[in-house]
py3Dmol code that shows the C-alpha trace and the ligand (Angstrom):
import py3Dmol

protein = """\
ATOM      1  CA  MET A   1     -58.943  25.167  32.257  1.00  0.00           C
ATOM      2  CA  THR A   2     -60.931  28.146  30.597  1.00  0.00           C
ATOM      3  CA  PHE A   3     -60.845  29.897  33.815  1.00  0.00           C
ATOM      4  CA  ARG A   4     -56.926  29.340  34.061  1.00  0.00           C
ATOM      5  CA  LYS A   5     -56.634  30.693  30.545  1.00  0.00           C
ATOM      6  CA  THR A   6     -58.830  33.611  31.237  1.00  0.00           C
ATOM      7  CA  ALA A   7     -56.858  34.346  34.245  1.00  0.00           C
ATOM      8  CA  ILE A   8     -53.532  34.284  32.404  1.00  0.00           C
ATOM      9  CA  SER A   9     -54.759  36.662  29.603  1.00  0.00           C
ATOM     10  CA  ALA A  10     -56.189  39.050  32.239  1.00  0.00           C
ATOM     11  CA  ALA A  11     -52.873  38.918  34.025  1.00  0.00           C
ATOM     12  CA  LEU A  12     -51.096  39.418  30.582  1.00  0.00           C
ATOM     13  CA  LEU A  13     -53.294  42.464  29.798  1.00  0.00           C
ATOM     14  CA  THR A  14     -52.851  43.870  33.260  1.00  0.00           C
ATOM     15  CA  LEU A  15     -49.210  43.462  32.835  1.00  0.00           C
ATOM     16  CA  LEU A  16     -49.391  45.075  29.406  1.00  0.00           C
ATOM     17  CA  ALA A  17     -51.436  48.133  30.595  1.00  0.00           C
ATOM     18  CA  SER A  18     -49.241  48.654  33.660  1.00  0.00           C
ATOM     19  CA  SER A  19     -45.942  48.299  32.065  1.00  0.00           C
ATOM     20  CA  SER A  20     -46.113  51.472  30.260  1.00  0.00           C
ATOM     21  CA  ALA A  21     -45.933  53.114  33.612  1.00  0.00           C
ATOM     22  CA  MET A  22     -42.566  51.765  34.314  1.00  0.00           C
ATOM     23  CA  ALA A  23     -39.532  53.901  33.709  1.00  0.00           C
ATOM     24  CA  LEU A  24     -36.902  51.054  33.264  1.00  0.00           C
ATOM     25  CA  PRO A  25     -37.491  47.514  31.637  1.00  0.00           C
ATOM     26  CA  ILE A  26     -38.828  45.046  34.100  1.00  0.00           C
ATOM     27  CA  ASP A  27     -38.768  41.194  34.110  1.00  0.00           C
ATOM     28  CA  TRP A  28     -41.475  39.750  31.893  1.00  0.00           C
ATOM     29  CA  GLN A  29     -42.340  43.191  30.715  1.00  0.00           C
ATOM     30  CA  THR A  30     -44.447  42.919  27.393  1.00  0.00           C
ATOM     31  CA  GLY A  31     -45.252  46.639  26.732  1.00  0.00           C
ATOM     32  CA  PHE A  32     -43.304  49.654  26.006  1.00  0.00           C
ATOM     33  CA  GLN A  33     -41.330  51.621  28.631  1.00  0.00           C
ATOM     34  CA  ALA A  34     -43.122  54.813  29.600  1.00  0.00           C
ATOM     35  CA  SER A  35     -42.999  57.457  26.878  1.00  0.00           C
ATOM     36  CA  ALA A  36     -41.293  60.766  27.731  1.00  0.00           C
ATOM     37  CA  THR A  37     -41.298  62.464  24.420  1.00  0.00           C
ATOM     38  CA  PRO A  38     -44.290  63.551  21.821  1.00  0.00           C
ATOM     39  CA  VAL A  39     -42.692  60.999  19.250  1.00  0.00           C
ATOM     40  CA  MET A  40     -42.907  57.913  21.549  1.00  0.00           C
ATOM     41  CA  GLU A  41     -46.526  58.980  22.587  1.00  0.00           C
ATOM     42  CA  GLN A  42     -47.490  58.622  19.088  1.00  0.00           C
ATOM     43  CA  ILE A  43     -45.460  55.430  18.552  1.00  0.00           C
ATOM     44  CA  GLU A  44     -47.596  54.223  21.537  1.00  0.00           C
ATOM     45  CA  SER A  45     -50.834  55.402  20.125  1.00  0.00           C
ATOM     46  CA  PHE A  46     -49.998  53.724  16.643  1.00  0.00           C
ATOM     47  CA  HIS A  47     -49.146  50.567  18.670  1.00  0.00           C
ATOM     48  CA  ARG A  48     -52.377  50.649  20.353  1.00  0.00           C
ATOM     49  CA  GLU A  49     -54.301  51.094  17.190  1.00  0.00           C
ATOM     50  CA  LEU A  50     -52.568  48.322  15.380  1.00  0.00           C
ATOM     51  CA  PHE A  51     -53.192  45.942  18.414  1.00  0.00           C
ATOM     52  CA  TYR A  52     -56.878  46.520  18.098  1.00  0.00           C
ATOM     53  CA  ILE A  53     -56.792  45.802  14.472  1.00  0.00           C
ATOM     54  CA  ILE A  54     -54.624  42.697  14.610  1.00  0.00           C
ATOM     55  CA  THR A  55     -56.711  41.404  17.551  1.00  0.00           C
ATOM     56  CA  ALA A  56     -59.893  41.669  15.499  1.00  0.00           C
ATOM     57  CA  VAL A  57     -58.399  39.993  12.314  1.00  0.00           C
ATOM     58  CA  SER A  58     -56.892  37.238  14.361  1.00  0.00           C
ATOM     59  CA  ILE A  59     -60.253  36.501  16.102  1.00  0.00           C
ATOM     60  CA  PHE A  60     -62.064  36.852  12.775  1.00  0.00           C
ATOM     61  CA  VAL A  61     -59.717  34.406  10.918  1.00  0.00           C
ATOM     62  CA  ALA A  62     -59.671  31.809  13.971  1.00  0.00           C
ATOM     63  CA  VAL A  63     -63.442  31.876  14.116  1.00  0.00           C
ATOM     64  CA  LEU A  64     -63.745  31.227  10.404  1.00  0.00           C
ATOM     65  CA  LEU A  65     -61.109  28.622  10.392  1.00  0.00           C
ATOM     66  CA  GLY A  66     -62.837  26.827  13.406  1.00  0.00           C
ATOM     67  CA  TRP A  67     -66.159  27.153  11.695  1.00  0.00           C
ATOM     68  CA  VAL A  68     -64.945  25.543   8.419  1.00  0.00           C
ATOM     69  CA  ILE A  69     -63.083  22.794  10.429  1.00  0.00           C
ATOM     70  CA  ILE A  70     -66.209  21.819  12.191  1.00  0.00           C
ATOM     71  CA  LYS A  71     -69.063  22.283   9.737  1.00  0.00           C
ATOM     72  CA  PHE A  72     -67.225  20.967   6.661  1.00  0.00           C
ATOM     73  CA  ARG A  73     -65.385  18.028   8.147  1.00  0.00           C
ATOM     74  CA  ALA A  74     -65.157  14.960   6.139  1.00  0.00           C
ATOM     75  CA  SER A  75     -67.618  12.686   8.627  1.00  0.00           C
ATOM     76  CA  VAL A  76     -70.352  14.998   7.859  1.00  0.00           C
ATOM     77  CA  ASN A  77     -69.655  15.832   4.196  1.00  0.00           C
ATOM     78  CA  PRO A  78     -68.945  12.518   2.522  1.00  0.00           C
ATOM     79  CA  ASN A  79     -69.546  14.036  -0.952  1.00  0.00           C
ATOM     80  CA  PRO A  80     -67.481  17.384  -0.996  1.00  0.00           C
ATOM     81  CA  SER A  81     -69.085  20.487  -2.470  1.00  0.00           C
ATOM     82  CA  LYS A  82     -67.961  21.703  -5.740  1.00  0.00           C
ATOM     83  CA  VAL A  83     -68.902  25.168  -5.423  1.00  0.00           C
ATOM     84  CA  HIS A  84     -66.490  27.653  -6.867  1.00  0.00           C
ATOM     85  CA  HIS A  85     -66.444  31.502  -7.640  1.00  0.00           C
ATOM     86  CA  ASN A  86     -68.431  33.830  -5.844  1.00  0.00           C
ATOM     87  CA  THR A  87     -68.086  37.461  -7.244  1.00  0.00           C
ATOM     88  CA  LEU A  88     -69.367  39.345  -4.082  1.00  0.00           C
ATOM     89  CA  LEU A  89     -67.175  37.284  -1.577  1.00  0.00           C
ATOM     90  CA  GLU A  90     -64.085  37.774  -3.833  1.00  0.00           C
ATOM     91  CA  VAL A  91     -64.537  41.374  -4.154  1.00  0.00           C
ATOM     92  CA  ALA A  92     -64.995  41.642  -0.378  1.00  0.00           C
ATOM     93  CA  TRP A  93     -61.917  39.431   0.460  1.00  0.00           C
ATOM     94  CA  THR A  94     -59.767  41.710  -1.848  1.00  0.00           C
ATOM     95  CA  LEU A  95     -61.262  45.184  -0.779  1.00  0.00           C
ATOM     96  CA  ILE A  96     -61.580  44.761   2.788  1.00  0.00           C
ATOM     97  CA  PRO A  97     -57.907  43.807   3.464  1.00  0.00           C
ATOM     98  CA  VAL A  98     -56.850  46.854   1.054  1.00  0.00           C
ATOM     99  CA  ILE A  99     -59.258  49.197   3.218  1.00  0.00           C
ATOM    100  CA  ILE A 100     -57.443  47.822   6.415  1.00  0.00           C
ATOM    101  CA  LEU A 101     -54.101  48.478   4.909  1.00  0.00           C
ATOM    102  CA  VAL A 102     -55.055  52.131   4.163  1.00  0.00           C
ATOM    103  CA  VAL A 103     -56.560  52.671   7.597  1.00  0.00           C
ATOM    104  CA  ILE A 104     -52.951  51.492   8.929  1.00  0.00           C
ATOM    105  CA  ALA A 105     -51.032  53.232   6.315  1.00  0.00           C
ATOM    106  CA  ILE A 106     -52.385  56.724   6.944  1.00  0.00           C
ATOM    107  CA  PRO A 107     -51.312  57.140  10.730  1.00  0.00           C
ATOM    108  CA  SER A 108     -48.181  55.206   9.857  1.00  0.00           C
ATOM    109  CA  PHE A 109     -47.150  57.831   7.288  1.00  0.00           C
ATOM    110  CA  LYS A 110     -48.052  60.636   9.495  1.00  0.00           C
ATOM    111  CA  LEU A 111     -45.786  59.086  12.235  1.00  0.00           C
ATOM    112  CA  LEU A 112     -42.952  58.714   9.876  1.00  0.00           C
ATOM    113  CA  TYR A 113     -42.930  62.367   8.829  1.00  0.00           C
ATOM    114  CA  PHE A 114     -43.398  63.467  12.500  1.00  0.00           C
ATOM    115  CA  GLU A 115     -40.264  61.498  13.451  1.00  0.00           C
ATOM    116  CA  SER A 116     -38.093  62.606  10.301  1.00  0.00           C
ATOM    117  CA  GLU A 117     -39.103  66.271  10.108  1.00  0.00           C
ATOM    118  CA  ILE A 118     -36.834  67.734  12.706  1.00  0.00           C
ATOM    119  CA  PRO A 119     -38.180  70.935  14.443  1.00  0.00           C
ATOM    120  CA  THR A 120     -35.816  74.077  14.735  1.00  0.00           C
ATOM    121  CA  PRO A 121     -33.388  72.583  17.498  1.00  0.00           C
ATOM    122  CA  ASP A 122     -32.696  74.330  20.640  1.00  0.00           C
ATOM    123  CA  VAL A 123     -29.797  72.109  21.392  1.00  0.00           C
ATOM    124  CA  THR A 124     -27.687  70.118  19.114  1.00  0.00           C
ATOM    125  CA  ILE A 125     -25.386  67.141  20.258  1.00  0.00           C
ATOM    126  CA  LYS A 126     -23.311  65.072  18.148  1.00  0.00           C
ATOM    127  CA  ALA A 127     -23.118  61.190  19.080  1.00  0.00           C
ATOM    128  CA  ILE A 128     -20.155  59.468  17.618  1.00  0.00           C
ATOM    129  CA  GLY A 129     -20.290  55.562  18.075  1.00  0.00           C
ATOM    130  CA  LYS A 130     -16.960  54.016  18.796  1.00  0.00           C
ATOM    131  CA  GLN A 131     -15.883  50.446  19.692  1.00  0.00           C
ATOM    132  CA  TRP A 132     -17.155  50.446  22.310  1.00  0.00           C
ATOM    133  CA  PHE A 133     -18.330  53.670  23.782  1.00  0.00           C
ATOM    134  CA  TRP A 134     -20.012  57.191  22.780  1.00  0.00           C
ATOM    135  CA  THR A 135     -18.362  60.438  22.295  1.00  0.00           C
ATOM    136  CA  TYR A 136     -20.383  63.394  22.569  1.00  0.00           C
ATOM    137  CA  GLU A 137     -20.003  66.786  21.189  1.00  0.00           C
ATOM    138  CA  TYR A 138     -21.623  69.981  22.282  1.00  0.00           C
ATOM    139  CA  PRO A 139     -20.946  72.134  19.454  1.00  0.00           C
ATOM    140  CA  GLY A 140     -21.846  75.829  19.051  1.00  0.00           C
ATOM    141  CA  ALA A 141     -21.717  78.961  20.945  1.00  0.00           C
ATOM    142  CA  ASP A 142     -23.024  77.674  24.178  1.00  0.00           C
ATOM    143  CA  GLY A 143     -21.152  74.373  24.082  1.00  0.00           C
ATOM    144  CA  GLY A 144     -17.802  73.881  22.422  1.00  0.00           C
ATOM    145  CA  PHE A 145     -16.465  70.813  24.260  1.00  0.00           C
ATOM    146  CA  THR A 146     -16.426  66.949  23.626  1.00  0.00           C
ATOM    147  CA  TYR A 147     -16.224  64.032  26.089  1.00  0.00           C
ATOM    148  CA  ASP A 148     -16.276  60.214  26.059  1.00  0.00           C
ATOM    149  CA  SER A 149     -19.190  58.417  27.757  1.00  0.00           C
ATOM    150  CA  LEU A 150     -18.369  54.767  28.847  1.00  0.00           C
ATOM    151  CA  GLY A 151     -20.476  52.148  30.367  1.00  0.00           C
ATOM    152  CA  LEU A 152     -19.709  51.302  34.064  1.00  0.00           C
ATOM    153  CA  SER A 153     -18.742  47.999  35.437  1.00  0.00           C
ATOM    154  CA  ASP A 154     -21.240  46.209  37.549  1.00  0.00           C
ATOM    155  CA  GLU A 155     -19.474  47.325  40.721  1.00  0.00           C
ATOM    156  CA  ALA A 156     -19.155  51.054  39.484  1.00  0.00           C
ATOM    157  CA  ALA A 157     -22.910  51.123  38.515  1.00  0.00           C
ATOM    158  CA  ALA A 158     -23.914  49.700  41.959  1.00  0.00           C
ATOM    159  CA  LYS A 159     -21.719  52.148  43.665  1.00  0.00           C
ATOM    160  CA  ALA A 160     -23.187  54.943  41.700  1.00  0.00           C
ATOM    161  CA  GLY A 161     -26.626  53.737  42.311  1.00  0.00           C
ATOM    162  CA  LYS A 162     -27.177  53.383  38.362  1.00  0.00           C
ATOM    163  CA  PRO A 163     -29.027  50.394  36.668  1.00  0.00           C
ATOM    164  CA  ARG A 164     -26.540  47.669  35.611  1.00  0.00           C
ATOM    165  CA  LEU A 165     -25.547  47.869  31.935  1.00  0.00           C
ATOM    166  CA  LEU A 166     -27.226  51.099  31.412  1.00  0.00           C
ATOM    167  CA  GLY A 167     -25.235  53.595  33.610  1.00  0.00           C
ATOM    168  CA  VAL A 168     -22.524  55.491  32.109  1.00  0.00           C
ATOM    169  CA  ASP A 169     -19.703  57.496  33.756  1.00  0.00           C
ATOM    170  CA  ASN A 170     -20.367  60.863  31.675  1.00  0.00           C
ATOM    171  CA  ASN A 171     -24.012  60.957  30.866  1.00  0.00           C
ATOM    172  CA  ILE A 172     -25.424  63.650  28.445  1.00  0.00           C
ATOM    173  CA  VAL A 173     -27.519  66.401  30.007  1.00  0.00           C
ATOM    174  CA  VAL A 174     -30.413  68.133  27.958  1.00  0.00           C
ATOM    175  CA  PRO A 175     -33.001  70.799  28.891  1.00  0.00           C
ATOM    176  CA  VAL A 176     -36.601  69.706  29.426  1.00  0.00           C
ATOM    177  CA  ASN A 177     -39.263  70.709  26.811  1.00  0.00           C
ATOM    178  CA  LYS A 178     -36.605  71.753  24.497  1.00  0.00           C
ATOM    179  CA  VAL A 179     -36.058  70.343  20.857  1.00  0.00           C
ATOM    180  CA  VAL A 180     -32.780  68.389  20.955  1.00  0.00           C
ATOM    181  CA  GLU A 181     -31.277  67.375  17.697  1.00  0.00           C
ATOM    182  CA  ILE A 182     -28.917  64.334  17.762  1.00  0.00           C
ATOM    183  CA  VAL A 183     -26.408  64.125  15.064  1.00  0.00           C
ATOM    184  CA  THR A 184     -24.975  60.560  14.814  1.00  0.00           C
ATOM    185  CA  THR A 185     -22.024  59.175  12.928  1.00  0.00           C
ATOM    186  CA  GLY A 186     -19.762  56.224  13.551  1.00  0.00           C
ATOM    187  CA  ALA A 187     -15.960  56.245  13.984  1.00  0.00           C
ATOM    188  CA  ASP A 188     -15.402  52.593  13.031  1.00  0.00           C
ATOM    189  CA  VAL A 189     -18.443  50.599  12.307  1.00  0.00           C
ATOM    190  CA  ILE A 190     -21.959  51.073  12.312  1.00  0.00           C
ATOM    191  CA  HIS A 191     -23.532  51.732  15.783  1.00  0.00           C
ATOM    192  CA  SER A 192     -26.977  52.895  16.584  1.00  0.00           C
ATOM    193  CA  TRP A 193     -28.196  55.622  19.139  1.00  0.00           C
ATOM    194  CA  ALA A 194     -31.350  54.624  20.561  1.00  0.00           C
ATOM    195  CA  ILE A 195     -33.464  55.639  23.711  1.00  0.00           C
ATOM    196  CA  PRO A 196     -36.712  53.575  24.065  1.00  0.00           C
ATOM    197  CA  GLN A 197     -38.612  55.985  26.302  1.00  0.00           C
ATOM    198  CA  PHE A 198     -37.923  58.863  23.633  1.00  0.00           C
ATOM    199  CA  GLY A 199     -38.940  56.686  20.604  1.00  0.00           C
ATOM    200  CA  VAL A 200     -35.369  57.318  19.083  1.00  0.00           C
ATOM    201  CA  LYS A 201     -33.146  54.921  17.162  1.00  0.00           C
ATOM    202  CA  MET A 202     -30.818  56.250  14.566  1.00  0.00           C
ATOM    203  CA  ASP A 203     -27.883  54.659  13.032  1.00  0.00           C
ATOM    204  CA  ALA A 204     -24.489  55.942  13.492  1.00  0.00           C
ATOM    205  CA  VAL A 205     -22.659  55.144  10.226  1.00  0.00           C
ATOM    206  CA  PRO A 206     -18.951  55.869   9.536  1.00  0.00           C
ATOM    207  CA  GLY A 207     -18.763  58.674   6.915  1.00  0.00           C
ATOM    208  CA  ARG A 208     -22.202  59.614   7.208  1.00  0.00           C
ATOM    209  CA  ILE A 209     -24.239  62.136   9.151  1.00  0.00           C
ATOM    210  CA  ASN A 210     -27.729  61.028  10.400  1.00  0.00           C
ATOM    211  CA  LYS A 211     -30.140  63.307  12.373  1.00  0.00           C
ATOM    212  CA  THR A 212     -32.893  62.725  14.676  1.00  0.00           C
ATOM    213  CA  TRP A 213     -34.461  64.545  17.480  1.00  0.00           C
ATOM    214  CA  PHE A 214     -36.541  64.325  20.823  1.00  0.00           C
ATOM    215  CA  LYS A 215     -38.214  66.680  23.210  1.00  0.00           C
ATOM    216  CA  ALA A 216     -38.292  65.181  26.568  1.00  0.00           C
ATOM    217  CA  THR A 217     -41.419  66.530  28.316  1.00  0.00           C
ATOM    218  CA  GLN A 218     -40.351  65.555  31.869  1.00  0.00           C
ATOM    219  CA  VAL A 219     -37.101  65.686  33.826  1.00  0.00           C
ATOM    220  CA  GLY A 220     -35.466  62.445  34.815  1.00  0.00           C
ATOM    221  CA  THR A 221     -32.774  60.051  33.720  1.00  0.00           C
ATOM    222  CA  PHE A 222     -33.419  57.906  30.631  1.00  0.00           C
ATOM    223  CA  TYR A 223     -31.315  55.066  29.431  1.00  0.00           C
ATOM    224  CA  GLY A 224     -30.615  53.419  26.095  1.00  0.00           C
ATOM    225  CA  GLN A 225     -28.225  51.090  24.486  1.00  0.00           C
ATOM    226  CA  CYS A 226     -26.254  50.978  21.095  1.00  0.00           C
ATOM    227  CA  SER A 227     -28.755  49.113  18.867  1.00  0.00           C
ATOM    228  CA  GLU A 228     -26.572  47.990  15.989  1.00  0.00           C
ATOM    229  CA  LEU A 229     -24.589  44.956  16.389  1.00  0.00           C
ATOM    230  CA  CYS A 230     -21.061  46.608  16.463  1.00  0.00           C
ATOM    231  CA  GLY A 231     -18.624  43.995  17.766  1.00  0.00           C
ATOM    232  CA  ALA A 232     -17.557  42.016  21.088  1.00  0.00           C
ATOM    233  CA  ARG A 233     -18.615  44.849  23.493  1.00  0.00           C
ATOM    234  CA  HIS A 234     -21.753  45.936  21.810  1.00  0.00           C
ATOM    235  CA  ALA A 235     -23.724  45.177  24.897  1.00  0.00           C
ATOM    236  CA  TYR A 236     -21.377  47.512  26.904  1.00  0.00           C
ATOM    237  CA  MET A 237     -21.883  50.903  25.448  1.00  0.00           C
ATOM    238  CA  PRO A 238     -25.063  52.222  26.980  1.00  0.00           C
ATOM    239  CA  ILE A 239     -26.558  55.709  26.692  1.00  0.00           C
ATOM    240  CA  GLU A 240     -27.646  57.632  29.705  1.00  0.00           C
ATOM    241  CA  VAL A 241     -29.366  61.076  29.094  1.00  0.00           C
ATOM    242  CA  LYS A 242     -30.368  63.341  32.028  1.00  0.00           C
ATOM    243  CA  VAL A 243     -33.266  65.668  31.362  1.00  0.00           C
ATOM    244  CA  VAL A 244     -33.121  68.816  33.596  1.00  0.00           C
ATOM    245  CA  SER A 245     -34.412  72.166  34.149  1.00  0.00           C
ATOM    246  CA  ASP A 246     -33.106  75.286  31.946  1.00  0.00           C
ATOM    247  CA  ALA A 247     -31.282  76.584  34.872  1.00  0.00           C
ATOM    248  CA  GLU A 248     -29.695  73.186  35.704  1.00  0.00           C
ATOM    249  CA  TYR A 249     -28.698  72.908  32.125  1.00  0.00           C
ATOM    250  CA  ALA A 250     -27.161  76.147  32.008  1.00  0.00           C
ATOM    251  CA  ALA A 251     -25.100  75.431  35.240  1.00  0.00           C
ATOM    252  CA  TRP A 252     -24.029  72.018  33.654  1.00  0.00           C
ATOM    253  CA  LEU A 253     -22.889  73.671  30.455  1.00  0.00           C
ATOM    254  CA  ALA A 254     -20.780  76.107  32.376  1.00  0.00           C
ATOM    255  CA  ASP A 255     -19.279  73.417  34.490  1.00  0.00           C
ATOM    256  CA  SER A 256     -18.657  70.848  31.462  1.00  0.00           C
ATOM    257  CA  LYS A 257     -16.880  73.936  29.541  1.00  0.00           C
ATOM    258  CA  LYS A 258     -14.265  73.726  32.316  1.00  0.00           C
ATOM    259  CA  LYS A 259     -14.267  70.176  33.060  1.00  0.00           C
ATOM    260  CA  PHE A 260     -13.904  68.832  29.382  1.00  0.00           C
ATOM    261  CA  ALA A 261     -11.421  69.569  26.751  1.00  0.00           C
ATOM    262  CA  ALA A 262     -12.470  72.360  24.471  1.00  0.00           C
ATOM    263  CA  LEU A 263     -13.727  71.229  21.122  1.00  0.00           C
ATOM    264  CA  ASP A 264     -12.994  74.454  19.245  1.00  0.00           C
ATOM    265  CA  VAL A 265      -9.697  75.725  20.379  1.00  0.00           C
ATOM    266  CA  PRO A 266      -9.736  79.245  19.301  1.00  0.00           C
ATOM    267  CA  THR A 267      -7.001  79.622  16.386  1.00  0.00           C
ATOM    268  CA  ARG A 268      -4.129  81.987  17.505  1.00  0.00           C
ATOM    269  CA  VAL A 269      -3.175  84.575  15.009  1.00  0.00           C
ATOM    270  CA  ALA A 270       0.274  86.065  15.038  1.00  0.00           C
ATOM    271  CA  ALA A 271      -0.024  89.641  16.330  1.00  0.00           C
ATOM    272  CA  LYS A 272       0.957  92.311  13.874  1.00  0.00           C
TER     273      LYS A 272
END
"""
ligand_1 = """\
1
CU
Cu -22.125 50.001 19.152
"""
view = py3Dmol.view(width=600, height=400)
view.addModel(protein, "pdb")
view.setStyle({"model": 0}, {"cartoon": {"style": "trace"}})
view.addModel(ligand_1, "xyz")
view.setStyle({"model": 1}, {"stick": {}})
view.zoomTo()
view.show()
């Protein structure tokens, strides 16, 4: 029994450690998907710190509880002790949890500020959540176009070699190692733009602009989903981001300007 338990926990730990190397969610995964941005790396390391702390606290409490249950059980203590108040113990059990909370709060706030303070963006993309797809806008001088991004049917995804329920028809493309600012808003109800591997999750609220950012440190395709329950087809509005080199990004921008409808149609002024 003990051996079996040890074997199971060892297997779980291996899964926990190895799952971080997977690019897509896998069956029975317990850890995060592999991080692809500095923000996600910090989330992971904070998660690890917390994991050690909660493990130590849980073991300590369990051992203490076991000790009390066995040592002070009724059969060996027919006359219960009436001892109460112990100043040293009371100060300790107040102070130690406070110190633990402060130890947790410091990296927690550092991470919060790191996430919320957006560095000067190299690329800005507007993500508009709609029932049930995303509309992307590449505003500014190098963009100026907009397009819709719809989730693929199972057949279409299989045909395109994309993962089921995650692949889209028109993904977004961003350059690698560049700060990408995502501006979110909703067209109807609240949606949420989220990519686990980027450590990004931002609500897309009608009538409001929210901002988040990521800096993908590796090329590849990354997937996310709308993460705010937004109606019947909430599960079918995935997000697909392709991270490419600067040159590929420039080529994609040039192509997309022709392919997608212009966002800022130049105003024609009557000739004098
Ligand atoms: Cu949604």
